[in-house]
N, C-alpha and C positions, 0 to 999 in steps of 0.2 A: 271867603270867596269875594269877587268883585262884579260889580253890575254890567252887564255887556252892553246893553240899553236903555232900557226899562225896568222899573222894579217892579210893574206887572207882569212881567216876566218870571214870577216867582219859580211856575212849574220845573222852567228847566229845560224841558224836554218840548218846549215848542218850537215850530217854526219862524222864521224870521218875517213871513207876511201872513198874515192869517187867512185859514184855510175857510172856507165857504161849506154853509149847513149843508148835508148829505138834501136831495131831494127828497119830496113824500114820496110815502110808500104807494106802488099804486093801489087801487081798487081791485080785492079779489073779484073775479067774475065766478063766484060759487052758483049763480044761478043759474049759469051756462049759456046765456044769452047770448 
């Protein structure tokens, strides 16, 4: 195979632009406040 753009793209299934990390999980309202 030939390197497309960067060698860092060794995953192969990565989008051309870096995807931002998912937002932090919201605190669960267990107390029911």
